[in-house]
Every structure is written in structure tokens, then in C-alpha cells.
N, C-alpha and C positions, 0 to 999 in steps of 0.2 A: 321513523321515529327514534328508533334505536339509536341509529348513527349520530344523532344531536346528542343524544343523553349520555353516550358512553365516555367522550372527552370531559363532560362536565362532571360526571361522577368521579373521574380520576382525579380532576382538579380539587373537587371537594374532599376526597378521602385525604389526599395529599395535605390539605390545609388543617384538616381535623386532627390528623396523626402527628402533625407538627406542634399542635397546641400544647402549651404546658399545663392549661387549665382544663381539667375534664369537664367542668360545669358548664362550659359553653354549649350552646345549642346553635346548629347552622341551619338557614333556610336560604335557598337560592334555586337558579335556574335560568331558562331563556324565555323571552317574550318574541314571537314571531308578530311582525307588523305592530310595534308599540303603539300606544296612544298617549303616552306620557314619558318622561325621563325617570320615573320612580314606580317602586312598588311599595306601598306602604302598608304596614302590620299593626292591627289593633288588638287589644285584648277585650276582655268580655264586657267591659264597661265603656267600650268604643274610644278608648283613650290611645293615642298613637304611641307604640312602643319602639317602633324603628321606621326610619324613612330610608330605603335603599335605592340608590341611584343605579341606573343601568350602565353597563359598559359599551363601548363602542360597537361590540358585536352583539348587543342586545342581551347579554348575560348579567346576571346580578348574583351577588353573594352577602347575606347578612348573618353577624354573628350576635347572639343573644346571651345574657348571661342572667342565671338564676330564675329561669321561667318555671311556671307550674303547669303540670299537666292539665290539658284540656283545650277547647275549642278557641281558635283564633279567626281574626278576619282579615283577609288582606284584599287590597284596593289597587287596580291599575286603571288609570284613566277614569271612566265613568262606571266600570264594573267591579263587582265584588264577588268573593267567594269564601268558603270556610276551609280551614285546615285544622288537624288536630295534631298538636306538638307535645312531645314529652322532653324533659331534661336530657341534655346530650344527644338529641337526635341530630342526624344530618340529612335534611329533606330537601329533595330536588323536585321542581316542577317545570313542565314545558306547556306552553299554551300558545295558540293562535288567536289573535284578537278578533279575527273574522269570525270565528265560532268558538266563543269564549270559553263556555261550559263544556261543549261538546268535545273540545280539543285537549281540554285540560288532563294531563297524566303526571303521575308522580313516580320517582325512584328514590333509592337510598333507604335509610332506615325510617320505619313506620309508613313506607309508601303503600303496602297492603291495606292499612286501615283507612288512609285518605283516598285511595283509588276506590274503596267500598263506599265511602261517603258520596263522592262525586258520581258514582254509578247509580247510587239509589236515589240520589237527588234528581238525576235526569229521568229515572223511572217515576218518580213522583211527578214531575212536570208533566209526562206524558198522561199519568192517570188522572191528573188535575182537569186536563182537556177532556178525557173520557167521560169524567163525571157529569158533564153537561148532558150526555144523553142518559146516563144511570139515573140521574136526579128524576127523570121522567117516569121511572118504574114505579109500580105498585109498592107499598111498604115491604111486603113479604119478599118480593123479588129484588128489591134494593138491598135488604138484608142479605139475602142469599149472595148477591153479587159482593158485597163488602167482605163477607165471610170467606168467599173464595179467594180474594185478594189477600187477605189475613193469613190463609193457609199457605199461599205462595211465600209470603214473607217470613213465616214460621219455619218452612223448609230452608229459606236462604239464610236465616240466622243461625239455625242449628249447623248447616253445612259450613259456614263461615267460622263458627267456634271450634269445629272439627278439624278444619285443615289449618287453622291459624294458631301460632305460637305466641306466648307473652302477651295476651290480650289483658288488659285490666278491666276490672269491673267498671271502672269510670267511663272507659272507651264504649264498653258494651251498652252502658246506659245511653249515652249519645246515640249509638247506632239504633237503638230500640226506639228512641224518640223519632229518629228520621223515618224509620220503617213504619211505625203505626200511629203516631199523632196524626200525621194527616188524613188516616182513615177515621180516626176519632172525630176530627173537625167536621168530617163530611156526614158522619151519623148524627150529630148533634145538630148541624145545619139543616139537615133533611126534616129532624123534627120541629125546629124551629119554623121553617118555611110551611110545614104542614099546618101548624097553629094559624099561621096568617092567611091561610086559604080561606074565601068566602064560605066553603063547604068542606072543612077538614076531613080528612079520611079518619076512620076509627082504627088508632094503633095503640100498642102497648109501648109506651115511650122507655119504659125499663129497658126494653131490648135495644134502645139506641145510647143508653148511658150506663151499661152494665161494666164497661172498661174503668168507669171512675173509682172502683174499688181498688184497683192495681195500680194507680198513677199518682204522681204529685205535680202540683201546679205551684210549688214555692222555691223553684231554683233561681236565685238571682243571677248565677253566673250563665244562664242561658237565655236572658231576655233578649239577646240580639239574634238568636237562631231562630229563623222564621217557621219551621215545624213546630218549634215549642211555643213561641209567642202567638201563633195563629190559633193553636188549641186553647191556649190559656183564655185569648178573648172570646172563643166560642162558648167555652165553659161558664165565664161569666155572663154572656148574654143569653145564655140558654136559660139560665135561673131568672134573670130580670123578665124575660119575654113570658116566662110562666105566669107573671102577675097581670098580664094582658093590659098593659099600660102603652098607650100609643108613643111610638118611638122618636115623635119629634115635639114631645112635651117635656116641660120642666121635671114632671114627676119621673119621666123615665131617666133623665139624667141623675136625678137625686137617687134612683133605686140603683144605679149602675155604680155611683160612688160608694153607696153603702154596702153593696154587695163585695166590691173590691176590697173595701175596708175589713169586713168581716171574714173574706175567705182567704186574703192573702196576708201572710206573714212577713215574707222577705222584703225588706224595706226598699232596695233599689226597683224590684219589680213593682211593689204597689205604688211607689212614687210614679213611675213610669205610666202605668195604667190609669192613675188619677188625671194625670196631666192630659193624656191622650183623650180621656173620657170628656173632660170639661172643654177641651179644644172641639171636640166633635160637636158639642152641644152648641158652641158658637154657630158653626157651620149648619146646623140643622134647623136652628129656629127660625119662625116666620117673620120675627121682629128683632130689631136690634137691642142689644142689651143683654145682660146676663140675670138670670134669676139669682136673688140674694140669698136664698136658703142653699142652693147649689154652690154659689161662691163661698160661703161660709163653711160648708161641709169639706170643701177641697181644702181650703186653709188649715182646717182642723186635723183632717186625715193625714195629709201630705207633710213629710219632715224635710222636704227640699226647699230650702230658702230660695234658690235660684228659680226654680218653678213658680213659686208663689209670685216671685217678681215678675217673671214672663207674663203669668196670667193677669196680673194687675195691669201691665202695659196693654195686653190684648184688650182687657175690658175698657181701657181708656181710649184706645184706638177705635174700637166699636161705636162708641159715644159721638165721635167727630163727624160722622156722615149718618144722618138721620133719614129715614124714609120720609117721602113727601116734602122734604126741604130741597133747598138748591144745593148742589155740588160744591163745596168749598173751593175756592180758587187756588191754583198752584201752577208752577211753570214746570214745563216738561221738554226734553230734547226729542226732535222729530228725526225721522229717518234721513232727511235731508241735511241734517247739522245743525238746524237753527233752534232757539230757544223760544217757545211761544206759551201763551196761556191756554189752559186747559179749556177755558169757555170759548175761545176762538176755534179750537179744533172740533170741539163737540156742537157747535152753534148749528140749531137746525137739523140735527141728525139723531135718531135713536142710536145709542152707544152703549157698547159692552167693553168696560175696562177690565184688564186682568192685571193686577199688580203681582208680579213674579219674584220669587226667591229661588234662584237656581239650585241653592244648597237643599231646599225642600221639595221642588218640583222638578223631575227629570226633564231635559230638554225634549226628548222624544215623546213622552208622554204628553206633554204641553202641546207640542206640534200636532201630535195626532188628533187630541181633543178640539183644539182651536180650529184646525182645518176642516173638521167635521162640522164645527158650529157655523163658520164662516161660509161653506158651501150650501150649507142648508139655509141661512138666511142672508143672502146677497143684498138685501135692503139695509141691512144693520151695519153700523161702523164698529169694528173690533179694534181695539188697542191693547198691545202686550207691553206692559210697562216693566222694565227691570229696576227694581227697588234700588239697587246698589248703582254707584257712578260707574259703570263698566260700559263704556259706549262701543267697544269692539266685541262684546259677548253677545252676539246675536244667535239665535236659534236657527240651525242651517237649514232645518226641513220646513221653515214657515217664511213666508213671504216677507221681504224686509220691509214693506210698506206698512206692516202692521206692527213693527217693534220700535218702541221708544224707550227712554230712560230719564231717570232723575239725576240731577245733580245735588251736591250736598246742601245747596243754598234752598232747593224746594221746599215749599210749605207743605207738600204732600208728606214729609216725613213726620209731621205732627200727628197723622193719624196711621202711621206706618212703623211706630216705634218698636213694635215686638218683632218686626221683620216677617210677619207671617203673610203668606199669599191671601188675596182677597179679590172676590169678584164684585164690581159695582156695576149696576145697570142703571141708566140714565135716559129718560125720554128726549125728544126733541126740543122741549122747552126748558131743559136743564134741570129737571126735578128728577130727585132720586127715587127710583122705583124699588131698588133692594140694594142696601148699602154694604151688605157681608154676606157673602155666600161662597160655596166652594166650587172649583172648576169640575169636579166629579159629582156634583149634586144632581139627583135624579130629576129635581124640580126645576133645574136651570133652564132646560130647553123649553120648556112651557112658558116660563118667565120671559125668556127672549122672544118667543113667538108673539107674546102679548104686547111687547114694544111696537109691533108694526102699526 
């Protein structure tokens, strides 16, 4: 690995030394087995701040001006990861896309900080899988296991601070989030799941939320950081589940919106949580439509006009396909290249239609989920329809016979104006059984089975 990095470091140092403006920050490296021609860098608001083209030898070099210290997100192909940058850094990375996270290594200034982040990201991924077993432990044993993991993280943090120099408090705060917030999420999730049992264990829930005294959930600049965002979600839902409201009810959504509004002061974070909550409401409801009080609360609490417009369009989309009504007519491009009416394709068949937006639903996840449903229900017809007019953007791991797309003239866009994915279940008579649900829904499998 070093033999690849040494010449890159030399090139980088020369370019930095010859720069007349010391305010520039450099970010570059080498991609093994690249998946695209670019490395794209985003700020904390998920805004593109640089798109860096790969050279013929798959190296890249970007020069940034006047950046602020903090976390940034980079994307290459379908994969993303975080880096920590400070003004005047010269940070290099090397990765192999065949093992994206596992192969990622940094050199140059700030390398130690970034290597610590990726190291602990990978540790968290392993521990996330370990918790499948730990969640089955009794409350006391579960707390002991989490406490043991926390002590290891305490030791890591102290050792890191001792051997590292020039480490800012801002970076330490980020590292603490990566170290501890996943554990806090697991603690609160355990308590939530215990409440939902038919016969809950008798536990002191204060032991599962004592960490709340020493943490904040109001960081706008961290809303794109999974360890942080996941904990904020858990924190909100822990409080809502305490009210013993059914999670597929209008009252549950209303309580989530009110809790977000009461607890979150940071505007960007609040707006994002409000939008996600109201969208989750669409997918969890048993009937089409949006509760009027929930909709009005969303519009009252959110300060983002773009989000409000999106939810208005989503609400309109839902109303176009009604349960127990015939599926509206629209044209569709078939895998064979012809344009046909949907009524002719679904005629006499129990059919599941998934309208796909590749920017929201990753191909690999869609393929995995759909292949499972297709295998389990061989008598059901499955259509995966690309909302956009991209005839060549097929999902590689899904049989092409299931893949369709819409042209710009299709009437289907009347109920897809928000561009949000939606599942539609139609019986062999062409009657809608469910007009709006999520591919990830736990209720979906049962509803598909009932189409038989």
C-alpha cells in the first residue's frame, strides 16, 4: 500500500509548496478499480463543493478554498464515506472499490484523524451485527455488555488523545459521536423494544437513557453523519413510544411532529426530521391520504418551503390511486422496447408494481428485496418501473423481464409528481388493493400473499 502512496504524497507536497495562497486545502488520492470518472465532495448540507475528475492513472487532486473545519462527505460511484478536513490540509486517500470501506486509508496532513474515523466506522459495523445476539440478553446482561463496550471506547479515546498532537475539540466531539452514539442508540432501542413486548420485562429505563445528561441533539452540521442522525431518531422515537400510541396511527405521527418541534432547535435538523416523519406517515398508513392535523402541523413547524412543496405534491400523488378503485391508465415501456398500456400488461394477473427512483432507493437494495418477493410469490407478476425516462439504467442483479420505465408523456407522472418511490398492489381484476406503500414495509409480504 505504501508504494502507491509515496509518489502521490510527493506530488501533493510539491503542488502545495508551490502554491502562493496558503488558504487552499488539498484533497486527492488514488482509486483502484474505479466505478466512475469522478470523486464528488459534499459539505454538511449535502451540497456539492467540488467534483474532481480522475486522471488516466486513476489518481485525482482537488484544490479547495476557504473551507471550514469539520466533516465532509465524498462519493465515488454508488459509495460514500466521510472525511474530516481543516484549512490548509493536504489529505490523500487510497481505496479499492472492491472493498470500499475496508481498503480506505489516508496519508498526508490529518491522516491520523481520518484513519481513526474509518477504523471506528468499521468497528461500529461489526458491533452492529453483534447486537443481533446481544439484544436477546436480559436487561441486566445487556447493560453489562454495553458498559463493557463503552469502557473499551473510553480507553481508545484516552489513548488516542495521548498519542495525538494538534487535535481540536471540534474533532474530538466528532470522534466521541462515532464512538458512543451508536451505543446510545442501542440502549434506547432496547428499551423501546421492551415496551412493545406482549409481556415487557421489569426494567429501570433510567439506566438506558442516563447518557442524555451529557449529550446534545441540536447539531445542524452533523445531520448527514449516520452515527449522529441515527441517535437523534432514536431519541425522538423513545419519547413518542413512551406514550403508548400505535405506531401506524395518525396520533403517532402527530406526536412525532410535536416532539421534534419541542426538542430540536437547529433549523436544518428540525426541517429534515419533520419531512422524514411526514413521509414515513404516508408509507405506514393503512389507507390513502394524509391526516389533516398532521399535514397542518408539518406546515406550521417546518420553515423549508421546498419541503412543504414536496409534501403537497406527495399528498396529491397519493389521492390519484385509490384503494378499491381501478388503476388509472398509463403507458409504459416494456423490456422488449415496446410501449404498452398498463391495463394490457396486468390483465388477468395479480400484480405488484414498484415505481422506482434510483436516487432514493439503491439498486442493490431494490434487487435484493424484489428478488426475495419474486421467489416467494411465483404466481404474482412483479413490475419494477423506473420513474425517469432512462431506458438503459437497468438494475444489474434483477432479471430484466421485470424492469420497465416511463417516458415523459406517460400519464403515470400525474401520480408521481413528487418522484417518491411507491408500491402499488393490483388484483387480477385491475382493482387497487394498496395504492401507496413502501418496499421496506413489514406489512407488504402479507398483503402480497393475500393477492393469491
